[in-house]
C-alpha distance (Angstrom), angle and dihedral (degrees) to the residues before:
residue distance angle dihedral
M1 . . .
T2 3.80 . .
K3 3.80 114.5 .
F4 3.79 114.8 -137.8
N5 3.81 96.0 179.5
G6 3.78 93.0 -153.6
P7 3.81 125.6 158.9
A8 3.78 123.0 -134.7
V9 3.79 108.5 -53.7
A10 3.78 131.3 -149.3
F11 3.80 133.9 -142.1
S12 3.77 124.9 -169.7
G13 3.80 94.4 -140.6
Y14 3.78 139.3 17.7
P15 3.84 117.0 -25.8
P16 3.79 116.9 -98.9
L17 3.81 108.6 -86.4
I18 3.76 93.0 -139.4
S19 3.78 134.1 159.9
E20 3.79 105.4 -174.8
A21 3.79 132.6 174.9
A22 3.82 95.4 -144.8
P23 3.82 125.3 44.5
T24 3.79 121.3 -107.4
H25 3.83 96.5 178.9
D26 3.78 137.3 33.9
L27 3.78 113.7 -87.1
G28 3.79 109.1 -98.5
Q29 3.80 93.8 21.9
K30 3.79 109.3 152.1
M31 3.80 124.6 -131.8
Y32 3.80 128.9 -170.9
T33 3.76 132.3 -158.5
A34 3.80 121.0 -146.5
D35 3.81 91.9 -101.8
G36 3.82 92.5 59.2
R37 3.79 101.3 -100.5
A38 3.81 113.5 141.7
F39 3.81 130.8 -150.1
R40 3.81 136.3 -176.5
Y41 3.78 130.4 -147.0
V42 3.82 114.2 -119.8
K43 3.76 145.0 171.4
V44 3.81 114.4 -129.3
G45 3.79 118.9 -131.1
S46 3.79 119.5 -106.5
G47 3.82 95.6 -109.7
A48 3.81 106.0 73.8
A49 3.80 144.4 -14.9
L50 3.80 120.3 -97.4
V51 3.81 118.9 -101.1
V52 3.81 120.0 -137.0
G53 3.82 111.2 -110.0
N54 3.81 94.8 22.4
L55 3.77 123.8 121.2
I56 3.81 113.0 -117.1
Q57 3.81 131.2 -142.1
G58 3.78 130.9 -160.4
P59 3.82 120.4 -114.6
A60 3.79 116.5 -58.4
E61 3.79 117.7 -93.4
V62 3.80 116.3 -104.3
T63 3.79 103.2 -142.4
A64 3.81 92.2 -168.6
N65 3.82 88.1 67.8
L66 3.80 95.2 58.9
Q67 3.81 127.8 95.1
L68 3.80 92.5 17.3
S69 3.78 121.9 176.7
I70 3.80 116.0 -125.6
A71 3.79 142.4 -169.8
A72 3.79 118.5 -103.6
A73 3.81 114.4 -84.5
A74 3.79 127.4 -167.5
V75 3.79 129.1 -132.8
G76 3.81 107.5 -83.6
A77 3.80 95.2 28.2
K78 3.80 116.1 130.5
V79 3.81 98.6 -161.3
I80 3.81 130.2 72.8
T81 3.80 114.7 -165.6
T82 3.78 119.1 -158.3
T83 3.78 120.5 -138.2
S84 3.78 89.5 -170.1
T85 3.79 110.0 83.5
V86 3.81 116.1 -115.3
T87 3.78 139.5 -177.6
V88 3.81 113.6 -136.3
T89 3.78 137.1 147.5
K90 3.79 118.4 -123.2
D91 3.82 110.0 -70.5
Q92 3.80 92.4 -7.0
Y93 3.81 88.5 146.1
M94 3.82 98.2 36.3
G95 3.79 108.4 136.4
G96 3.79 89.7 19.5
Y97 3.78 128.8 97.5
V98 3.77 146.6 -101.7
V99 3.81 109.4 -139.7
I100 3.79 117.7 -162.7
A101 3.79 99.7 -134.5
I102 3.82 100.5 174.5
T103 3.82 127.1 36.8
P104 3.03 141.1 -70.6
G105 3.79 92.0 70.9
L106 3.80 93.8 12.7
G107 3.82 113.0 177.3
N108 3.78 98.9 15.6
I109 3.80 117.9 126.3
Y110 3.80 127.0 -162.1
K111 3.80 129.2 -165.9
I112 3.80 113.4 -123.6
K113 3.80 117.9 -123.6
G114 3.81 95.1 -173.9
H115 3.80 148.2 -64.8
E116 3.79 141.2 -155.3
A117 3.80 125.8 -103.0
A118 3.80 118.4 -87.9
T119 3.79 133.4 -173.9
G120 3.77 111.2 -163.9
A121 3.81 90.1 -28.4
V122 3.78 141.0 107.9
V123 3.79 117.3 -90.4
D124 3.81 138.6 -157.5
I125 3.81 111.9 -128.0
E126 3.80 111.8 -155.3
L127 3.81 114.3 -147.8
E128 3.80 131.0 -148.9
D129 3.81 91.8 -140.4
P130 3.81 133.8 31.8
I131 3.79 124.2 -95.7
V132 3.82 111.0 -96.4
V133 3.83 100.2 -167.9
A134 3.79 119.0 40.0
L135 3.80 115.0 -109.2
T136 3.80 125.1 -142.5
T137 3.79 135.4 -170.3
D138 3.81 86.8 -90.1
S139 3.82 90.4 63.8
K140 3.83 118.5 97.4
V141 3.79 126.3 -160.5
D142 3.79 139.4 -160.3
L143 3.80 121.8 -146.2
V144 3.80 108.7 -139.3
A145 3.80 121.0 -167.2
D146 3.80 123.1 -132.6
P147 3.85 100.4 -95.0
Y148 3.82 90.7 -140.5
N149 3.81 96.8 51.2
G150 3.81 111.2 88.1
V151 3.81 101.5 4.0
I152 3.81 120.0 -172.9
Q153 3.80 141.0 -174.7
N154 3.80 107.9 -70.3
P155 3.82 106.7 -100.6
T156 3.81 126.0 -141.2
T157 3.80 89.7 -111.7
A158 3.79 112.6 47.3
S159 3.80 115.4 -118.1
G160 3.80 96.1 163.4
P161 3.80 140.9 3.9
L162 3.79 124.0 -56.8
V163 3.82 105.3 -114.7
G164 3.82 108.1 173.9
A165 3.79 148.9 -64.9
A166 3.79 128.1 -69.0
V167 3.81 117.4 -109.9
N168 3.80 94.4 171.7
D169 3.81 137.1 33.3
I170 3.81 93.9 -111.9
A171 3.81 110.4 -170.8
A172 3.81 121.8 -114.7
G173 3.80 110.0 -84.5
Y174 3.82 92.3 13.7
Y175 3.81 133.4 112.9
G176 3.80 132.7 -117.8
W177 3.81 147.2 116.5
I178 3.82 131.5 -60.7
Q179 3.80 124.9 -172.9
V180 3.81 121.4 -112.2
E181 3.83 106.9 167.1
G182 3.79 138.8 30.5
P183 3.82 133.9 22.2
A184 3.80 110.9 -14.1
A185 3.80 138.9 163.1
V186 3.82 109.2 -109.1
L187 3.80 133.4 175.8
A188 3.83 114.1 -114.4
Q189 3.80 128.1 -144.4
G190 3.76 105.5 -161.9
A191 3.79 121.2 -4.3
L192 3.79 118.0 -48.5
G193 3.80 111.5 -152.9
V194 3.79 120.3 -147.0
G195 3.80 109.3 -86.9
A196 3.81 93.2 13.9
T197 3.77 121.1 140.7
A198 3.80 109.2 -108.7
V199 3.81 122.0 -148.1
A200 3.78 133.2 178.0
S201 3.81 109.1 -78.9
N202 3.79 120.1 -113.2
G203 3.80 90.4 -164.0
T204 3.83 106.5 48.6
A205 3.79 122.8 36.8
G206 3.79 112.8 -122.4
A207 3.83 94.2 13.8
A208 3.80 136.5 110.8
E209 3.79 126.0 -136.9
A210 3.79 137.8 -172.1
G211 3.79 113.8 -69.5
V212 3.79 92.9 -128.0
D213 3.82 86.5 80.7
A214 3.80 93.5 49.8
T215 3.77 125.3 130.8
D216 3.78 126.3 -173.3
S217 3.80 89.1 -90.5
Q218 3.82 94.7 59.0
A219 3.79 113.4 91.0
H220 3.80 122.7 -136.8
V221 3.82 112.0 -105.9
G222 3.80 105.4 174.2
V223 3.80 141.0 -98.7
A224 3.81 128.6 -47.3
I225 3.79 111.8 -114.6
N226 3.81 95.1 -167.0
N227 3.79 136.4 14.7
V228 3.81 107.5 -83.1
D229 3.80 124.2 -165.0
S230 3.78 120.7 -135.7
G231 3.81 113.2 -86.5
E232 3.77 92.6 18.9
V233 3.80 131.1 103.6
G234 3.79 116.1 -118.1
A235 3.80 143.7 162.7
V236 3.79 118.1 -69.5
K237 3.81 125.9 170.9
L238 3.80 100.7 -129.9
Q239 3.83 118.1 -139.7
I240 3.80 100.3 179.2
G241 3.80 101.1 111.9
């Protein structure tokens, strides 16, 4: 994917309601409007278009690509090679991260530059930056997808991180902006009282509900600005970031 290397950008009015086949910004790039609302640039997953007012999740976690064994890698190297076999499409994790889950190297995180496809095979993961603590065959790694690459409607059971709310019906496989901070229109499941904490609903996909019903699996969305009736879209101050 083309790298645009842009900082946060600002627009004086509403964000561009675009649905574009080719990217014009880096995924995850943040944009602000003059009134303090914030938006991020995303690619929609191939399954379905976004729906205005729905909460949006990043791509679903692939548990098979966690706790992977690797070959030893020296300080300064920019490739991590798995010894665990994996199944990935080409550059599936580009823009995402390798997290060192088990020492040596515990706690370090490296941005992924790219990788080839693999089907039940080992794979070389190219890194943007060099390794800072040497890795050994005792080290284990997690492959973490770019949360803004392949976003979907937020499901009732979390399978990835909450990343924002849709402000445009971006087509499946296309690029555009979702909102992450400030006043936004969000679908409610159950009544949302003014000032109530809003969390991702575990009963209606894409909706928010009152935080009093929250469990550990329900992500924080923000605070209701107005009273919102169940099944309607109302104003919520997003605090997703």
